[in-house]
ZAMARGU-4260 file (C-alpha; in steps of 0.2 Angstrom, whole numbers, plus 5000, padded with zeros to 4 digits):
<rodrens>
0) 4526/5249/4998 | 4515/5235/5001 | 4526/5223/5010 | 4514/5208/5010 | 4512/5209/4991
5) 4530/5212/4988 | 4535/5197/4997 | 4520/5186/4994 | 4517/5184/5013 | 4506/5170/5019
10) 4499/5169/5037 | 4491/5152/5042 | 4489/5140/5057 | 4484/5143/5075 | 4481/5162/5077
15) 4485/5162/5096 | 4500/5150/5095 | 4518/5154/5095 | 4524/5163/5079 | 4535/5153/5067
20) 4543/5163/5053 | 4548/5150/5040 | 4561/5156/5028 | 4567/5148/5012 | 4585/5146/5005
25) 4593/5149/4989 | 4583/5144/4973 | 4568/5140/4983 | 4552/5148/4989 | 4539/5146/5003
30) 4532/5130/4995 | 4548/5121/5001 | 4539/5121/5019 | 4523/5113/5013 | 4526/5096/5020
35) 4530/5102/5038 | 4517/5116/5039 | 4502/5104/5043 | 4510/5098/5059 | 4517/5115/5064
40) 4500/5124/5060 | 4491/5113/5073 | 4498/5123/5087 | 4508/5138/5079 | 4504/5153/5069
45) 4514/5152/5053 | 4521/5166/5043 | 4529/5162/5026 | 4535/5173/5012 | 4546/5174/4997
50) 4562/5184/4996 | 4562/5197/4982 | 4569/5188/4967 | 4561/5171/4972 | 4544/5162/4971
55) 4530/5174/4968 | 4538/5189/4976 | 4536/5205/4966 | 4551/5205/4953 | 4549/5224/4951
60) 4556/5226/4969 | 4572/5218/4964 | 4588/5228/4968 | 4605/5220/4964 | 4614/5231/4976
65) 4603/5227/4990 | 4603/5208/4987 | 4621/5207/4984 | 4623/5206/5003 | 4615/5195/5016
70) 4610/5211/5025 | 4597/5214/5010 | 4589/5198/5014 | 4589/5201/5033 | 4580/5218/5028
75) 4566/5208/5019 | 4564/5198/5035 | 4563/5213/5046 | 4551/5223/5035 | 4539/5208/5035
80) 4540/5206/5054 | 4538/5224/5057 | 4523/5225/5044 | 4514/5211/5053 | 4520/5218/5070
85) 4526/5202/5076 | 4535/5199/5092 | 4543/5184/5101 | 4546/5176/5084 | 4554/5159/5081
90) 4564/5162/5065 | 4566/5145/5056 | 4579/5148/5042 | 4584/5135/5029 | 4602/5134/5023
95) 4609/5152/5020 | 4593/5159/5028 | 4600/5152/5045 | 4613/5166/5044 | 4600/5178/5038
100) 4591/5174/5054 | 4607/5178/5064 | 4608/5195/5056 | 4590/5199/5058 | 4590/5194/5077
105) 4605/5205/5080 | 4596/5220/5072 | 4579/5217/5080 | 4581/5207/5096 | 4564/5214/5103
110) 4555/5204/5089 | 4565/5188/5086 | 4566/5177/5102 | 4573/5161/5095 | 4582/5154/5080
115) 4580/5137/5071 | 4594/5134/5059 | 4590/5120/5046 | 4606/5114/5038 | 4615/5130/5041
120) 4632/5135/5035 | 4641/5151/5040 | 4655/5148/5027 | 4656/5136/5013 | 4674/5138/5010
125) 4687/5128/5019 | 4702/5137/5028 | 4716/5130/5039 | 4705/5128/5054 | 4688/5126/5047
130) 4679/5114/5035 | 4665/5121/5026 | 4665/5107/5013 | 4672/5116/4998 | 4688/5123/4992
135) 4689/5141/4985 | 4692/5133/4968 | 4676/5122/4970 | 4666/5138/4973 | 4673/5147/4959
140) 4669/5132/4947 | 4652/5131/4954 | 4648/5149/4951 | 4656/5149/4934 | 4645/5134/4929
145) 4629/5143/4936 | 4632/5159/4927 | 4637/5151/4911 | 4622/5139/4910 | 4610/5141/4924
150) 4597/5129/4919 | 4610/5116/4915 | 4618/5119/4932 | 4601/5117/4941 | 4597/5101/4932
155) 4614/5094/4937 | 4616/5101/4955 | 4599/5100/4962 | 4598/5081/4964 | 4616/5082/4972
160) 4610/5095/4984 | 4594/5085/4988 | 4605/5070/4991 | 4591/5056/4990 | 4595/5046/4975
165) 4582/5033/4979 | 4569/5046/4979 | 4572/5055/4962 | 4556/5065/4963 | 4564/5075/4977
170) 4578/5080/4966 | 4566/5084/4952 | 4556/5096/4963 | 4572/5105/4968 | 4577/5106/4950
175) 4560/5114/4945 | 4561/5126/4960 | 4579/5132/4954 | 4573/5133/4936 | 4558/5144/4940
180) 4570/5157/4947 | 4576/5171/4936 | 4594/5167/4931 | 4600/5184/4934 | 4593/5186/4951
185) 4599/5168/4955 | 4616/5173/4950 | 4616/5187/4963 | 4609/5176/4976 | 4621/5162/4973
190) 4636/5174/4974 | 4629/5181/4990 | 4626/5164/4997 | 4642/5154/4993 | 4654/5168/4995
195) 4647/5174/5012 | 4656/5171/5028 | 4646/5174/5044 | 4657/5165/5057 | 4660/5181/5066
200) 4641/5185/5067 | 4638/5169/5076 | 4647/5176/5091 | 4633/5189/5094 | 4619/5175/5095
205) 4612/5175/5113 | 4595/5168/5110 | 4590/5150/5111 | 4595/5141/5095 | 4591/5124/5087
210) 4603/5118/5074 | 4596/5104/5063 | 4608/5094/5053 | 4607/5079/5042 | 4618/5064/5045
215) 4624/5066/5027 | 4624/5083/5018 | 4636/5088/5004 | 4632/5106/5006 | 4633/5107/5025
220) 4644/5093/5032 | 4642/5088/5050 | 4658/5097/5055 | 4649/5113/5051 | 4635/5109/5062
225) 4647/5105/5076 | 4656/5122/5073 | 4640/5132/5074 | 4635/5123/5090 | 4652/5127/5098
230) 4650/5145/5092 | 4633/5148/5100 | 4632/5143/5119 | 4613/5144/5119 | 4612/5131/5105
235) 4605/5114/5104 | 4611/5102/5090 | 4600/5089/5083 | 4606/5076/5070 | 4591/5070/5060
240) 4590/5053/5053 | 4590/5060/5035 | 4601/5063/5021 | 4603/5078/5009 | 4602/5097/5012
245) 4583/5099/5013 | 4576/5088/5027 | 4559/5098/5027 | 4556/5088/5011 | 4566/5072/5014
250) 4561/5070/5032 | 4547/5082/5036 | 4540/5073/5051 | 4556/5072/5060 | 4560/5090/5055
255) 4543/5096/5062 | 4544/5086/5078 | 4561/5094/5082 | 4555/5111/5079 | 4539/5108/5090
260) 4550/5101/5104 | 4562/5116/5103 | 4548/5129/5104 | 4540/5120/5119 | 4556/5118/5128
265) 4560/5129/5143 | 4576/5139/5142
</rodrens>
């Protein structure tokens, strides 16, 4: 199988620089990184791709069983990394892909050297000692709405997720990204995302890790960032002066600067 074609792999930036693997979240594709790539590309080698079922990845490679688990998305990551023979990779994962990075790093520690978690959440559902931001009933209603009318759900939810009411063009862009995703594939990825619980997996993280949170984020509230930081002793928590769940779009300069500082820091 041609992995680069399957996952629409793009390699750009400084050929001899540290490798940043930029990995998108649910309902998105590699285009979500376009506002941070110019600054990052000046001194880093950038590798971007689309998960199967997203963007311009090959839809014929879709396998519902595989992508009903975060392990399936981690396998996409590892196959891209292995195909390009990348080592000492800095994995930059947005939203659910932050947890995909945790799984990938555990499976291939010889290839993934650092993690950057952008608006991460290891679990979206509250329990007695954890606040993920949603009740189980909230998630059930969200998934039911998504499955019954995906385009309508996208139009209603994307602006809420983006969280910048004064910049409606950002919500419109996320809506367009969601709507470009095949509804059946989106249904599977949504269930995989919102029903996952990766809290135990955080205990295995030993690599240097940057956690980037926004000061206000309805999908990943700041209690989640604090939880992830507490769970990973080798982590560094940065709160961006940004709102919403997609700081790579709403605050690209601050997001890129935090990543550059982290990659350049000694651990």
